[in-house]
Each structure stands twice: as structure tokens, then as C-alpha cells.
VOGU-3710 file (C-alpha; in Angstrom, 3 decimals, decimal comma):
1> xxxxxxxxxx> -116,519/-19,217/-89,803  -113,463/-21,247/-88,803  -110,258/-21,623/-90,780  -107,441/-24,073/-90,075  -104,242/-22,042/-89,929  -102,244/-24,952/-91,364  -104,563/-25,769/-94,234  -103,355/-25,320/-97,810  -104,512/-22,069/-99,352  -105,073/-20,346/-96,018
11> xxxxxxxxxx> -103,929/-16,969/-97,311  -106,493/-17,044/-100,123  -109,258/-17,929/-97,633  -108,073/-15,208/-95,257  -108,099/-12,624/-98,034  -111,628/-13,669/-98,977  -113,000/-13,449/-95,444  -111,355/-10,114/-94,727  -113,533/-8,606/-97,442  -116,818/-10,387/-96,589
21> xxxxxxxxxx> -119,748/-9,483/-94,395  -118,883/-11,342/-91,158  -119,015/-10,774/-87,423  -116,740/-13,519/-86,120  -113,788/-15,205/-87,738  -111,575/-17,692/-85,894  -108,212/-19,042/-86,956  -107,234/-22,289/-85,310  -104,500/-24,891/-85,720  -104,805/-28,547/-86,532
31> xxxxxxxxxx> -105,127/-29,370/-82,815  -108,391/-27,376/-82,802  -107,290/-24,583/-80,469  -109,427/-21,637/-81,559  -106,790/-18,963/-81,926  -107,110/-15,496/-82,593  -108,874/-13,970/-85,578  -111,798/-12,116/-83,998  -113,661/-9,518/-86,013  -116,115/-8,811/-83,246
41> xxxxxxxxxx> -116,681/-5,122/-83,616  -118,270/-3,882/-86,828  -117,775/-0,259/-87,731  -121,492/0,016/-88,244  -124,411/-2,295/-88,893  -124,154/-3,912/-92,303  -120,493/-3,002/-92,830  -119,086/-5,118/-95,668  -115,902/-5,929/-93,764  -114,720/-6,314/-90,164
51> xxxxxxxxxx> -113,487/-3,194/-88,403  -111,609/-5,009/-85,641  -109,496/-8,142/-86,115  -107,225/-9,950/-83,680  -104,581/-12,380/-84,853  -102,922/-12,926/-81,488  -101,166/-16,237/-80,988  -102,060/-16,463/-77,310  -105,639/-17,575/-77,770  -107,221/-14,293/-76,760
61> xxxxxxxxxx> -110,928/-13,872/-76,252  -112,649/-10,687/-77,343  -114,659/-7,964/-75,688  -116,319/-5,357/-77,941  -113,288/-3,078/-77,643  -110,727/-4,624/-75,310  -109,002/-7,944/-75,860  -108,261/-10,257/-72,937  -106,360/-13,511/-72,527  -108,509/-16,572/-73,002
71> xxxxxxxxxx> -108,084/-20,111/-71,647  -105,971/-21,373/-74,518  -102,308/-22,425/-74,484  -99,991/-19,534/-75,221  -97,461/-21,778/-76,962  -99,982/-22,628/-79,680  -99,360/-20,045/-82,393  -101,165/-18,916/-85,509  -97,717/-19,162/-87,124  -98,425/-16,260/-89,418
81> xxxxxxxxxx> -96,180/-16,491/-92,455  -94,856/-13,778/-94,733  -97,621/-14,745/-97,169  -100,235/-13,988/-94,485  -98,608/-10,617/-93,876  -98,819/-9,946/-97,611  -102,542/-10,791/-97,525  -103,115/-8,460/-94,591  -101,178/-5,700/-96,349  -103,312/-6,243/-99,434
91> xxxxxxxxxx> -106,472/-5,953/-97,332  -105,209/-2,713/-95,787  -104,582/-1,271/-99,260  -108,086/-2,117/-100,473  -110,393/0,848/-100,963  -113,242/-1,318/-99,592  -111,458/-2,060/-96,301  -113,165/-0,916/-93,109  -110,487/-2,375/-90,849  -109,803/0,028/-87,969
101> xxxxxxxxxx> -108,023/-2,166/-85,381  -105,544/-4,975/-86,012  -103,935/-7,014/-83,230  -101,063/-9,322/-84,211  -99,528/-9,579/-80,739  -97,305/-12,540/-79,808  -96,800/-13,770/-83,357  -93,107/-14,041/-84,272  -93,506/-11,752/-87,286  -90,004/-10,279/-86,966
111> xxxxxxxxxx> -88,860/-7,401/-89,155  -89,573/-9,200/-92,427  -93,276/-9,588/-91,627  -93,570/-6,035/-90,280  -91,937/-4,655/-93,436  -94,557/-6,439/-95,579  -97,343/-5,187/-93,338  -95,968/-1,638/-93,530  -96,492/-1,657/-97,279  -100,232/-1,778/-96,610
121> xxxxxxxxxx> -100,101/0,604/-93,667  -98,479/3,269/-95,805  -101,118/3,101/-98,539  -103,540/6,022/-98,759  -106,520/3,623/-98,675  -105,486/2,255/-95,269  -107,689/3,689/-92,494  -106,286/1,572/-89,654  -106,403/3,453/-86,339  -104,920/0,951/-83,882
131> xxxxxxxxxx> -102,100/-1,513/-84,578  -100,836/-3,866/-81,877  -97,523/-5,635/-82,497  -96,645/-6,485/-78,896  -94,177/-9,364/-78,590  -93,560/-9,741/-82,338  -89,701/-9,677/-82,235  -89,500/-6,295/-83,943  -86,142/-4,464/-84,001  -84,886/-1,150/-85,418
141> xxxxxxxxxx> -85,368/-2,376/-88,989  -89,079/-2,993/-88,472  -89,435/0,363/-86,694  -87,888/2,083/-89,703  -90,481/0,467/-91,998  -93,303/1,512/-89,697  -92,025/5,092/-89,427  -91,768/5,359/-93,196  -95,312/3,997/-93,621  -96,724/6,493/-91,126
151> xxxxxxxxxx> -95,087/9,400/-92,923  -96,553/8,187/-96,216  -100,035/7,815/-94,711  -100,150/10,046/-91,618  -103,879/10,642/-91,318  -105,333/7,623/-89,534  -103,154/5,555/-87,160  -103,635/6,857/-83,611  -102,127/4,046/-81,546  -99,117/1,782/-82,087
161> xxxxxxxxxx> -98,201/-0,902/-79,546  -94,625/-2,176/-79,808  -94,213/-3,317/-76,206  -92,085/-6,407/-75,548  -89,956/-5,850/-78,663  -86,398/-4,611/-79,243  -86,600/-1,304/-81,113  -83,359/-0,043/-79,584  -82,668/3,644/-79,023  -82,600/4,348/-82,758
171> xxxxxxxxxx> -85,961/2,652/-83,395  -87,598/4,544/-80,540  -86,112/7,786/-81,875  -87,534/7,172/-85,350  -91,036/6,534/-84,055  -90,899/9,305/-81,463  -90,193/11,736/-84,282  -93,409/10,568/-85,954  -95,271/10,944/-82,664  -94,086/14,555/-82,380
181> xxxxxxxxxx> -94,795/15,405/-86,017  -97,926/17,611/-86,099  -98,845/16,303/-89,550  -99,135/12,716/-88,192  -102,179/11,594/-86,255  -100,217/9,145/-84,071  -100,858/10,034/-80,430  -99,950/6,906/-78,473  -96,742/4,876/-78,820  -96,085/1,976/-76,437
191> xxxxxxxxxx> -92,482/0,776/-76,211  -92,630/-0,537/-72,644  -90,782/-3,670/-71,497  -88,381/-3,657/-74,437  -84,904/-5,163/-74,612  -82,623/-7,518/-76,503  -84,164/-10,613/-74,892  -87,421/-9,830/-76,733  -85,872/-11,119/-79,971  -85,976/-14,710/-78,703
201> xxxxxxxxxx> -88,638/-17,010/-80,176  -91,835/-18,075/-78,457  -92,222/-17,663/-74,710  -88,459/-17,274/-74,352  -88,934/-13,625/-75,299  -90,558/-13,143/-71,885  -87,834/-14,912/-69,893  -86,721/-13,418/-66,588  -83,790/-14,224/-64,314  -84,726/-15,190/-60,763
211> xxxxxxxxxx> -82,946/-15,798/-57,460  -84,157/-17,497/-54,298  -84,575/-15,230/-51,289  -82,481/-16,719/-48,465  -84,465/-14,726/-45,890  -87,596/-16,728/-46,759  -85,973/-20,201/-46,945  -87,117/-22,770/-44,407  -84,255/-24,126/-42,291  -84,529/-27,507/-44,031
221> xxxxxxxxxx> -83,579/-25,959/-47,371  -79,990/-25,518/-48,431  -79,519/-22,866/-51,122  -76,647/-23,138/-53,613  -75,516/-22,193/-57,128  -75,929/-18,494/-56,480  -79,272/-18,987/-54,714  -80,755/-20,723/-57,747  -81,011/-24,220/-56,258  -82,834/-25,460/-53,149
231> xxxxxxxxxx> -82,204/-28,910/-51,638  -83,937/-30,609/-48,733  -81,602/-31,679/-45,929  -80,637/-31,305/-42,301  -81,724/-28,171/-40,466  -79,459/-25,180/-41,002  -78,694/-22,400/-38,502  -80,347/-19,615/-40,480  -80,888/-16,415/-38,521  -84,405/-15,618/-37,413
241> xxxxxxxxxx> -86,265/-13,477/-39,937  -89,942/-12,446/-40,102  -90,102/-13,509/-43,777  -88,768/-17,033/-43,155  -91,105/-20,015/-43,599  -91,292/-21,773/-40,242  -93,007/-25,137/-40,521  -93,068/-25,793/-44,254  -90,011/-26,414/-46,498  -90,667/-23,536/-48,874
251> xxxxxxxxxx> -88,857/-20,550/-50,341  -89,861/-17,473/-52,324  -87,870/-15,724/-55,025  -86,602/-12,208/-54,408  -88,395/-10,862/-57,474  -92,016/-9,657/-57,452  -93,482/-9,991/-60,935  -96,057/-8,166/-63,023  -96,373/-7,965/-66,813  -95,447/-10,991/-68,949
261> xxxxxxxxxx> -92,804/-13,282/-67,466  -91,542/-16,771/-68,260  -89,190/-19,003/-66,280  -88,254/-22,660/-66,017  -87,362/-24,875/-63,075  -86,089/-28,445/-62,869  -87,031/-30,779/-60,054  -85,801/-34,151/-58,879  -87,015/-36,353/-56,056  -90,338/-37,307/-54,537
271> xxxxxxxxxx> -92,298/-34,116/-53,929  -91,769/-30,668/-55,451  -94,105/-27,659/-55,620  -93,588/-25,037/-58,324  -95,742/-22,043/-57,573  -96,423/-18,332/-57,440  -97,569/-16,469/-54,345  -98,328/-13,033/-53,040  -95,652/-11,653/-50,764  -98,226/-11,650/-47,966
281> xxxxxxxxxx> -98,582/-15,446/-47,805  -98,340/-16,690/-44,210  -95,001/-17,821/-42,814  -95,548/-19,395/-39,402  -99,028/-20,921/-39,530  -100,490/-24,090/-41,020  -102,762/-24,044/-44,097  -102,388/-20,302/-44,615  -98,693/-20,945/-45,344  -98,743/-23,986/-47,642
291> xxxxxxxxxx> -98,389/-23,215/-51,348  -101,754/-23,888/-52,983  -103,738/-24,230/-49,757  -104,881/-20,603/-49,609  -106,096/-17,747/-51,796  -102,622/-16,202/-51,868  -100,883/-18,892/-53,928  -101,204/-21,124/-57,012  -99,103/-24,295/-57,066  -98,168/-27,129/-59,416
301> xxxxxxxxxx> -97,490/-30,266/-57,380  -94,982/-32,641/-58,967  -94,203/-36,206/-57,927  -92,835/-39,172/-59,932  -96,323/-40,433/-60,780  -98,486/-37,367/-61,321  -99,026/-33,637/-61,623  -101,761/-31,623/-59,972  -102,577/-27,941/-59,498  -103,880/-26,505/-56,260
311> xxxxxxxxxx> -105,300/-23,098/-55,299  -107,281/-22,200/-52,189  -107,141/-25,900/-51,234  -108,930/-26,959/-54,416  -106,993/-29,601/-56,319  -107,080/-30,340/-60,051  -105,420/-33,533/-61,252  -103,595/-33,460/-64,574  -103,795/-36,576/-66,797  -100,107/-36,557/-67,707
321> xxxxxxxxxx> -97,306/-38,557/-66,118  -93,949/-36,779/-65,516  -92,039/-39,415/-67,474  -88,708/-38,305/-68,930  -88,352/-34,564/-68,468  -88,772/-33,070/-65,012  -88,437/-29,532/-66,238  -91,380/-27,175/-65,866  -92,027/-23,838/-67,588  -94,191/-21,152/-66,023
331> xxxxxxxxxx> -95,715/-18,274/-67,981  -97,377/-15,363/-66,213  -99,338/-12,639/-67,947  -100,239/-10,645/-64,852  -102,376/-7,981/-66,500  -104,415/-10,583/-68,394  -104,820/-12,705/-65,250  -103,262/-15,769/-66,898  -100,878/-18,306/-65,355  -99,740/-21,357/-67,342
341> xxxxxxxxxx> -97,665/-24,385/-66,367  -95,838/-26,404/-69,057  -93,805/-29,568/-69,212  -90,554/-28,750/-71,015  -88,869/-31,433/-73,116  -86,733/-31,781/-76,234  -90,004/-31,786/-78,194  -90,996/-28,361/-76,871  -93,664/-27,208/-74,435  -96,679/-29,258/-73,391
351> xxxxxxxxxx> -99,402/-27,391/-71,552  -100,147/-28,937/-68,160  -102,658/-26,447/-66,829  -103,772/-22,866/-67,284  -105,211/-20,701/-64,528  -107,220/-17,528/-64,997  -107,600/-15,133/-62,108  -107,736/-11,422/-61,318  -104,370/-10,878/-59,651  -104,437/-8,010/-57,182
361> xxxxxxxxxx> -100,733/-7,583/-56,384  -97,334/-8,661/-57,751  -96,531/-12,378/-57,636  -93,360/-14,075/-56,400  -92,204/-17,369/-57,906  -92,145/-19,893/-55,051  -91,050/-23,476/-54,433  -91,871/-26,244/-52,009  -89,017/-28,726/-51,605  -89,929/-31,782/-49,558
371> xxxxxxxxxx> -87,803/-34,747/-48,284  -85,256/-36,147/-50,751  -86,112/-33,462/-53,309  -84,355/-30,573/-54,978  -85,509/-27,758/-57,263  -83,273/-25,540/-59,377  -83,963/-22,473/-61,519  -82,865/-22,867/-65,126  -80,770/-20,340/-67,016  -82,532/-19,197/-70,185
381> x> -81,144/-17,427/-73,243
//
């Protein structure tokens, strides 16, 4: 069954399907991206309701137990409203509910949505065991609602994922007290990667600040603006360094990234490469050094007439022209093996290309800056 997440009466349809005999339920938007409601795992054969539902806004695909990133644009969201949270809370309160796992990750629920959801979580009929709220812009207020719900109904929830939120010290303290309470069944609390920046909307919540590593910069590249801008020009007398790119006008960032990270770069000129690479990419050779020409790098090639993506010397052309904005957003979900490139404009983000791969080591943002071209890192937040 498929439901359009922008159709009138969605919450009534959602409520109906949460209580029906079904094995797969997809929520998608009007652009037909099949987004995230998967009830793939039934508690037992013939169960009258799904035992595992995902409402992630990142287009995740399901595995019987574990959820992974799928090849769908992360900026396309289910846009869950307060009304949808009310419906979910109502389903959790139902004495016919068999829902054991609920994943709402990467929806901008904020504290208001979490408070509504907590009303269902705290009901004695709720038998939910796993709740994932990663990247939902939850702060201390939402943590307080969750802690109160768990004290009211302490017998079922075993795992709570609040990573990539902003619970603050007080929110963590409230939930840690529940974790340590012997009368509560909670045994796993995830508050990794939290901070104030996680309250920003959309992919901005995953923004990271980057700097160009001068020890890797080719001698044709002049770094400026606090090592956030690289410009092609005359050769510079940089000192010899084993990390420096020799033949190719490229530079790596100092930061090695894992987890979920988002950054933006602006380019101008004739030929720019916006990429990620393993630290072990070659420096002095030929094809083993060029961004996108080897198995150690993934690169978006930008010129005035076209975009293309290259990895391991395989090129994919993108049917979009870089007219207007020359700003590019890059989103990395390292653990999920997902790398997305976006065109950034006043109208928002437009997906250019999405890569899926099993990354084996941290990735460094990287740039190729060819004649008459410059690339600069953008300040976010």
C-alpha cells in the first residue's frame, strides 16, 4: 500500500493502516519518492498490525531488523506534522497495537512532536521496545517528556536513540536517571553526536566546519580566507611535504569525517572538482592521484555547461546545467554508505547525484581547482 504524504486526510489513512493486517506500507511525497513507512517485520505470522515501522525522512530501505540508507534524496522529507504524531500516539495507546519498533529519524519533529508522541509512549497499552528519534531536533524539553513517559510506562522500552539532537546536560541527566532506575526496562540510550547545531532544520543540522590542509595543497593553489578558499594561479614556493599533491591542482581538508556530515562549497571558473577521498589517495602519480579516477575518491565535476560524477574512472553525466547558483552541498552518512551531492539555490536543495558504497575508512573533503577557477568553503549556521 502506498500513501501520498501530502494528500488530504493522510492522518486518517495512516491511523487506518497502522491497525490493519499489512506487511509493507510506504509513505511518499507528491514527487513519488518512496519514503519511509516500512512495516517489514511482523511480530508473528498473521499479526493484525505491524510490529516494526520506519518513518525516516531519508528514504531508508529495510532489512528484517536493521534499517539502512536507500538511494533516495535525503532532503525529501515525510514532513510529519503534529497531527501525524497524534495519530502515532493514538496507535501506541491502542490495546490492539503490536508495534514494537518505531523509527522516526531525520524528521524535524522538534519538542512539540515528541511531546505528543510521549503521550502514547507513556500509556500502559504501549508495548514499544525500540524508539529511534535520531536527528529530530529534540532538546531538553522533549527529553523531559520522554523521561516522564518512561516512568509512567517503564516495562517495555529497551532502546532509545536520541543521537544528533540537542538534549543538553540536563536532558541527558533526566534520561540517564531513567536508564539507572531498576524499575525501568530501558537498557540502551544513545546521545552521541549531540550539540546545539543539531537544532537547525534539514541537513543543516549535520553541518561541519572545514579547513583546507595547506600541507596537501598543490603549488598552483593559493589558500586564503583562513584556509577556506583555494584559487588557481602562479606556482607558489610551498615547502616540500609528503602529503602535498605534486602534479594535480588539488587539496584535501584537514578533517577526516565519519558519521553524518554536511558542508557546502561555492565554485567559480571553468573546471572545479568537489569530492571526498581517503587520506591514502596518491600524491605524486598520475591516475591514482586524480579525484574520481581511482577507488579512493568520489568526485563531482563542475564546469559552466555540465555536472558529472566520477569514481574509479567511471563517469556519470548529470542532466542538469549549472545555471545560476554555483553552490554545491555535500551530505555524507558514512555508516550508511551514502554520499549525496546537491545544487544549492534560493529555492533550496536539488539532488544532483547520490552514491552508495561501503566506506572502509574516514573520508576527507577534497577539491580540484583547475586554471582560472576558485573554490571556497561556505560558512553555515
